[in-house]
C-alpha positions as CSV (number, residue, x, y, z in Angstrom):
1,M,78.6,94.7,51.2
2,D,75.4,92.8,51.7
3,N,76.5,90.0,54.1
4,P,75.2,90.9,57.6
5,T,78.0,89.0,59.3
6,L,80.7,90.8,57.3
7,K,79.0,94.1,58.1
8,K,79.2,93.4,61.8
9,I,82.9,92.4,61.5
10,H,83.6,95.6,59.6
11,F,81.8,97.8,62.1
12,G,83.4,96.0,65.0
13,S,86.8,97.1,63.7
14,F,85.7,100.7,64.0
15,L,84.3,100.1,67.5
16,L,87.6,98.6,68.5
17,L,89.3,101.9,67.6
18,A,86.6,103.9,69.3
19,F,87.6,102.0,72.5
20,F,91.1,103.2,72.0
21,P,91.4,104.7,75.5
22,L,91.1,101.2,77.0
23,L,93.9,99.8,74.8
24,N,97.5,99.7,76.0
25,A,100.4,100.9,73.8
26,K,101.2,97.4,72.5
27,M,97.6,96.7,71.5
28,V,97.0,100.0,69.6
29,P,99.2,99.1,66.6
30,L,97.5,95.7,66.4
31,A,94.0,97.3,66.5
32,I,94.9,99.8,63.8
33,A,96.5,97.1,61.6
34,S,93.4,94.9,61.9
35,W,91.2,97.8,61.1
36,L,93.2,98.8,58.1
37,L,93.4,95.3,56.8
38,T,89.6,94.8,57.2
39,N,88.9,98.0,55.3
40,I,91.3,97.3,52.5
41,V,90.0,93.8,51.9
42,F,86.3,94.7,52.1
43,G,86.9,97.9,50.2
44,F,88.9,96.4,47.4
45,I,86.2,93.8,46.8
46,E,83.3,96.3,47.0
47,Q,85.0,99.0,44.9
48,N,86.4,96.6,42.3
49,K,82.8,95.5,41.8
50,N,81.0,98.9,42.0
51,G,83.6,101.3,40.9
52,W,86.4,103.2,42.7
53,N,85.8,106.2,45.0
54,S,87.3,109.6,44.3
55,L,90.9,110.0,45.3
56,K,90.4,113.6,46.4
57,P,89.6,112.9,50.1
58,L,92.5,110.6,50.3
59,F,94.9,113.2,49.1
60,V,93.4,115.9,51.2
61,Q,93.7,114.0,54.5
62,S,97.1,112.5,53.7
63,S,98.6,115.8,52.5
64,L,100.3,116.5,55.9
65,F,102.1,113.1,55.9
66,I,103.1,113.7,52.3
67,I,104.7,117.0,53.3
68,I,106.6,115.3,56.2
69,L,107.7,112.6,53.8
70,I,109.1,115.0,51.2
71,W,110.9,117.0,53.9
72,T,112.4,113.8,55.4
73,L,113.6,112.4,52.0
74,I,114.9,115.6,50.5
75,I,115.7,118.3,53.1
76,D,116.3,116.5,56.4
77,Q,117.5,112.9,56.1
78,S,118.6,112.6,59.8
79,K,117.7,109.6,62.0
80,D,115.4,111.9,64.1
81,A,113.6,112.9,60.9
82,Y,112.8,109.3,60.0
83,F,111.7,108.7,63.6
84,Y,109.4,111.7,63.3
85,L,108.0,110.3,60.0
86,E,107.3,107.0,61.7
87,R,105.4,108.6,64.5
88,S,103.3,110.4,61.9
89,L,102.2,107.3,60.1
90,S,98.7,107.6,61.4
91,L,98.3,110.7,59.2
92,L,98.6,108.3,56.2
93,I,97.1,105.0,57.6
94,F,93.7,106.5,58.5
95,P,93.2,108.3,55.2
96,I,94.0,105.0,53.4
97,G,91.7,103.0,55.7
98,F,88.8,105.4,55.3
99,Y,89.3,105.6,51.5
100,F,88.8,101.8,51.2
101,N,86.0,101.8,53.8
102,P,83.1,100.5,51.7
103,I,80.3,101.8,53.9
104,T,79.1,105.3,54.6
105,F,77.9,105.2,58.2
106,N,74.4,106.4,59.2
107,H,73.7,108.7,62.1
108,K,73.0,105.8,64.5
109,Q,76.3,104.1,63.7
110,L,78.3,107.4,64.0
111,N,76.6,108.0,67.4
112,I,77.6,104.6,68.6
113,I,81.2,105.2,67.6
114,K,81.3,108.6,69.4
115,I,79.5,107.4,72.5
116,S,81.8,104.3,72.7
117,F,84.8,106.6,72.7
118,A,83.3,108.9,75.3
119,G,82.2,106.1,77.6
120,S,85.6,104.4,77.4
121,S,87.4,107.7,78.0
122,I,85.4,108.6,81.1
123,F,85.6,105.1,82.6
124,F,89.4,104.8,82.1
125,I,90.3,108.3,83.3
126,L,87.9,108.1,86.3
127,I,89.4,104.8,87.5
128,S,93.0,106.1,86.8
129,S,92.3,109.3,88.7
130,I,90.9,107.4,91.8
131,I,93.9,105.1,91.9
132,A,96.3,107.9,91.4
133,F,94.8,109.8,94.3
134,F,94.8,106.8,96.6
135,T,98.4,106.1,95.6
136,L,99.3,109.6,97.0
137,I,97.3,109.0,100.2
138,Q,99.0,105.7,100.9
139,K,102.3,107.6,101.2
140,I,101.1,110.0,103.9
141,G,103.1,109.7,107.0
142,N,106.3,108.5,105.3
143,P,109.4,110.4,106.3
144,D,109.9,111.9,102.9
145,W,106.2,112.7,102.3
146,Y,103.4,114.9,103.8
147,P,102.4,114.1,107.4
148,T,98.6,114.7,106.8
149,L,96.1,114.7,104.0
150,N,95.5,118.4,104.5
151,D,99.2,119.1,104.0
152,L,99.2,117.1,100.8
153,L,96.1,118.9,99.4
154,S,97.4,122.3,100.4
155,A,100.9,121.8,98.9
156,H,101.7,124.3,96.2
157,N,102.9,121.5,93.9
158,F,100.0,119.1,94.6
159,H,99.0,119.3,91.0
160,H,102.5,118.1,90.0
161,H,102.2,115.1,92.4
162,F,98.8,114.1,91.2
163,R,99.5,114.5,87.4
164,S,102.7,112.4,87.9
165,S,100.8,109.8,89.8
166,F,98.1,109.7,87.2
167,E,100.6,109.3,84.3
168,N,102.6,106.6,86.2
169,F,99.6,104.5,86.6
170,S,97.7,105.1,83.3
171,D,100.7,105.7,81.0
172,F,98.6,108.7,79.7
173,H,99.8,112.3,79.8
174,P,97.2,114.3,81.7
175,T,96.9,116.8,78.8
176,Y,96.0,114.0,76.3
177,A,93.5,112.5,78.8
178,S,91.9,115.9,79.2
179,M,91.7,116.3,75.5
180,Y,89.8,112.9,75.3
181,L,87.5,114.1,78.0
182,G,86.9,117.4,76.2
183,L,86.1,115.6,73.0
184,S,83.7,113.3,74.9
185,F,82.0,116.3,76.4
186,I,81.4,117.7,72.9
187,F,80.0,114.4,71.6
188,I,77.6,114.0,74.6
189,L,76.5,117.6,74.5
190,N,75.8,117.5,70.7
191,L,73.8,114.3,71.2
192,L,71.7,115.8,74.0
193,I,71.0,118.9,71.9
194,N,70.0,116.9,68.8
195,H,67.9,114.3,70.5
196,F,66.7,116.0,73.7
197,S,63.0,115.6,73.0
198,E,63.4,112.0,71.9
199,I,65.5,110.4,74.7
200,S,64.2,109.3,78.1
201,L,64.5,111.2,81.4
202,N,67.0,108.7,82.7
203,R,69.3,109.2,79.7
204,K,69.0,113.0,80.0
205,I,70.1,112.7,83.7
206,L,72.9,110.3,82.7
207,G,74.0,112.6,80.0
208,S,74.0,115.7,82.2
209,F,75.8,113.9,85.0
210,S,78.4,112.7,82.5
211,L,79.0,116.3,81.4
212,L,79.5,117.5,85.0
213,L,81.8,114.5,85.7
214,I,83.9,115.3,82.7
215,L,84.5,118.9,83.8
216,I,85.4,117.7,87.3
217,L,87.9,115.2,85.9
218,I,89.5,117.8,83.6
219,A,89.8,120.1,86.6
220,I,91.4,117.4,88.7
221,L,93.9,116.6,85.9
222,A,94.7,120.4,85.9
223,S,95.0,120.8,82.2
224,R,94.2,124.4,81.4
225,T,93.9,124.5,77.7
226,P,91.6,121.5,77.2
227,F,89.3,122.9,80.0
228,I,89.1,126.3,78.4
229,A,88.7,124.8,74.9
230,T,85.9,122.5,76.0
231,I,84.0,125.4,77.6
232,L,84.5,127.8,74.6
233,V,83.5,125.4,71.8
234,S,80.5,124.1,73.9
235,I,79.2,127.6,74.3
236,L,79.6,128.2,70.6
237,L,77.7,124.9,69.9
238,L,74.9,125.9,72.2
239,F,74.6,129.4,70.7
240,I,74.3,128.1,67.2
241,K,72.2,125.0,67.8
242,L,69.7,126.3,70.3
243,K,66.8,128.4,68.9
244,R,66.2,130.1,72.2
245,K,69.5,131.9,72.9
246,I,68.5,132.5,76.5
247,Y,69.3,128.9,77.2
248,A,72.8,129.4,75.8
249,F,73.2,132.5,78.1
250,F,72.2,130.3,81.1
251,A,74.8,127.8,80.0
252,I,77.5,130.5,80.1
253,I,76.4,131.4,83.6
254,A,76.5,127.8,84.6
255,A,80.0,127.4,83.1
256,I,81.3,130.4,85.0
257,L,79.7,129.1,88.3
258,I,81.1,125.6,87.8
259,A,84.6,126.9,86.9
260,T,84.6,129.1,90.0
261,A,83.5,126.2,92.2
262,L,86.2,124.0,90.8
263,F,88.8,126.7,91.3
264,F,88.0,126.9,95.0
265,T,87.5,123.2,95.6
266,V,90.0,121.4,93.4
267,P,93.6,122.1,94.6
268,S,95.3,120.9,91.4
269,F,93.0,123.1,89.3
270,S,93.4,126.2,91.3
271,A,97.2,125.8,91.5
272,R,97.6,125.5,87.7
273,F,95.4,128.4,86.9
274,S,97.0,130.6,89.6
275,E,100.3,130.3,87.6
276,I,98.7,132.4,84.8
277,S,99.7,136.0,85.1
278,L,100.3,138.9,82.7
279,T,103.3,139.8,84.8
280,N,104.8,136.3,84.6
281,T,105.8,136.5,81.0
282,A,109.5,137.5,81.3
283,L,112.1,135.0,80.1
284,P,113.3,132.6,82.9
285,S,116.6,133.5,84.4
286,E,119.2,131.6,86.4
287,E,118.3,133.7,89.5
288,G,114.6,132.8,89.5
289,D,112.6,129.5,89.3
290,G,110.7,128.7,86.2
291,D,107.1,127.6,86.4
292,S,105.0,125.9,83.7
293,F,103.8,129.4,82.6
294,N,106.9,131.5,82.2
295,V,109.0,128.5,81.0
296,R,106.7,128.6,78.0
297,T,107.8,132.2,77.4
298,G,111.3,130.9,76.7
299,I,109.9,128.2,74.5
300,L,107.9,130.7,72.5
301,H,111.0,133.0,72.2
302,C,113.1,130.2,70.8
303,T,110.4,128.9,68.5
304,I,109.8,132.4,67.0
305,E,113.5,132.9,66.6
306,L,113.8,129.6,64.6
307,I,110.8,130.6,62.5
308,S,112.1,134.0,61.7
309,N,115.3,132.6,60.4
310,N,113.8,129.7,58.5
311,W,110.2,130.7,57.8
312,L,110.0,129.4,54.2
313,T,111.4,125.9,54.3
314,G,111.9,125.3,58.1
315,V,114.8,123.6,59.7
316,G,113.7,120.0,59.1
317,P,111.5,117.8,61.3
318,G,114.5,116.0,62.8
319,Q,116.4,119.2,63.6
320,T,113.7,121.1,65.5
321,Q,114.4,119.7,68.9
322,K,118.2,120.0,68.7
323,L,118.0,123.7,67.7
324,L,115.4,124.4,70.4
325,D,117.6,122.8,73.1
326,K,120.5,124.9,71.9
327,C,118.5,128.1,72.1
328,Y,117.2,127.2,75.6
329,M,120.8,126.8,76.9
330,D,121.4,130.5,75.8
331,I,118.5,131.6,78.0
332,A,118.7,129.6,81.3
333,P,120.7,126.4,81.2
334,E,119.8,125.3,84.8
335,I,116.1,125.6,84.1
336,Y,116.0,124.0,80.7
337,K,118.7,121.4,80.9
338,D,117.7,117.8,80.3
339,E,114.1,118.9,79.7
340,H,113.9,118.9,75.9
341,Y,110.8,121.0,75.7
342,N,109.2,121.0,72.3
343,T,107.4,124.0,70.8
344,H,104.2,123.4,72.8
345,N,102.3,124.6,69.8
346,Q,101.4,122.1,67.0
347,F,101.0,124.9,64.4
348,L,104.4,126.4,65.1
349,S,106.0,123.0,65.4
350,Y,105.1,122.3,61.7
351,W,106.2,125.8,60.7
352,V,109.6,125.3,62.4
353,G,110.1,121.8,61.0
354,M,108.7,122.2,57.5
355,G,108.3,125.9,56.9
356,V,105.2,127.8,55.9
357,L,103.9,124.8,53.9
358,G,103.8,122.7,57.0
359,I,101.5,125.0,59.0
360,L,99.4,125.8,55.9
361,T,98.8,122.1,55.3
362,L,97.6,121.5,58.8
363,I,95.2,124.5,58.6
364,F,94.0,123.2,55.2
365,I,93.1,119.8,56.6
366,L,91.2,121.4,59.5
367,F,89.4,123.8,57.2
368,S,88.5,121.1,54.7
369,T,87.0,118.9,57.4
370,S,85.0,121.8,58.8
371,Y,83.9,122.9,55.3
372,V,82.5,119.6,54.1
373,G,80.5,119.3,57.4
374,L,79.0,122.8,57.0
375,K,78.1,122.0,53.4
376,N,75.9,119.2,54.7
377,H,74.6,121.4,57.5
378,N,76.5,119.4,60.1
379,L,78.2,121.7,62.7
380,L,80.0,119.0,64.7
381,P,83.1,118.7,62.4
382,L,83.7,122.5,62.8
383,I,83.3,122.3,66.5
384,V,85.7,119.4,66.8
385,C,88.2,121.1,64.5
386,L,88.0,124.3,66.6
387,F,88.5,122.2,69.8
388,F,91.6,120.5,68.3
389,S,92.9,123.8,67.1
390,L,92.7,125.3,70.6
391,C,94.5,122.3,72.0
392,F,97.2,122.6,69.3
393,M,97.9,126.2,70.5
394,T,99.6,125.0,73.7
395,E,100.6,121.4,73.0
396,N,102.2,119.3,70.3
397,I,99.3,116.9,70.2
398,L,100.5,115.1,67.1
399,V,103.9,114.0,68.3
400,R,102.5,111.2,70.5
401,Q,100.5,108.1,69.6
402,Q,97.8,109.1,72.1
403,G,97.3,112.3,70.2
404,V,97.8,111.6,66.6
405,V,95.7,108.4,66.5
406,V,92.6,110.1,68.0
407,V,92.9,113.3,65.9
408,A,93.5,111.4,62.7
409,F,90.7,108.9,63.3
410,F,88.0,111.5,64.0
411,L,89.1,114.0,61.3
412,N,89.0,111.3,58.7
413,L,85.7,109.8,60.1
414,F,84.1,113.2,59.7
415,Y,85.7,114.2,56.4
416,F,85.0,111.0,54.5
417,T,81.5,110.6,55.9
418,E,80.5,114.2,55.0
419,Y,82.3,114.1,51.7
420,R,80.5,110.9,50.6
421,T,77.2,112.2,51.9
422,K,77.7,115.3,49.8
423,S,78.6,113.2,46.8
424,V,75.4,111.1,47.2
425,K,73.3,114.2,47.4
């Protein structure tokens, strides 16, 4: 594709998706559709002229959707299964779009896409957090609310109030918002490491401030796993990338100090982490109250029970939630009623729904994306896949548009870019 105007239009469709955090739910399908159409049209013209690309990356990245499709058509033909298939369409749309994409982006273009995503995520979540907090403050003094700001901040369930206020305004689940921030942290940190000697002092300060701001925002949103995942994969990135390992050691000390400071200064952060206890792992009972930690014990119990009885073929993607709800009612009906908790683990969710082939296919996609990056001496795909994997351990990220779109977009961006770079070499 030699026309400069067409190149700008094509790249603009990618930037539109990179600004995904700023798009509302109705605009996202339109943005994806325009991106897909742009790639198919330009790609068909270019590949029809110069030869067609290998189908291997298309099959690799769409393999998970193919598994879901087979299970829906053959094993579980329920209405819920077809709805599950519809929510998983991004797992097919993005591989198709990237397959037809006629251009392999250079480092500068990739950095623009990643920084655009990071900047839009930080901006949107920062504004939403400020408005969510002031929404709570405005209610102070109401008869059914806290009399003072101190009472609000010291309330044991302040994190619940804030997370609810944030989600009501932004229409973003705090866990997904935190995952966006963690991914942004990785992108900015990787950029600083790779280009530290080249960028200006002002940009170094801006980058460092952005990293600190991201950690503060994740702490305020009180999402445990994204915070831990961000710290762990960032330390790994520093240890591998930095020649002087003493700097990585200093980063670990800094991370511990920042986490400690956030624990004692951010009420929502300390409240959520205080729930973690090795003695709080018993199944919830009718006599006791369930919190977000021990309620997950019951979720894990029911999930493992379903896997043990259906480990090979699963129960079907449309039957998973019904069978989980039935199991919850046998544990503590008053705690679990009307909640409809999913497995809170993406790996186990696919295992329950589609058997061992479901979980193995997800692992295969993550491994393949990491592997092609490492073959080209690019560590970032591995770091991102590890980050996603850690987030998958405590949340069904791929069941919502906010999760599956971002995961599918970046996995395909990395995989197709690295695969074609390897082919050129």
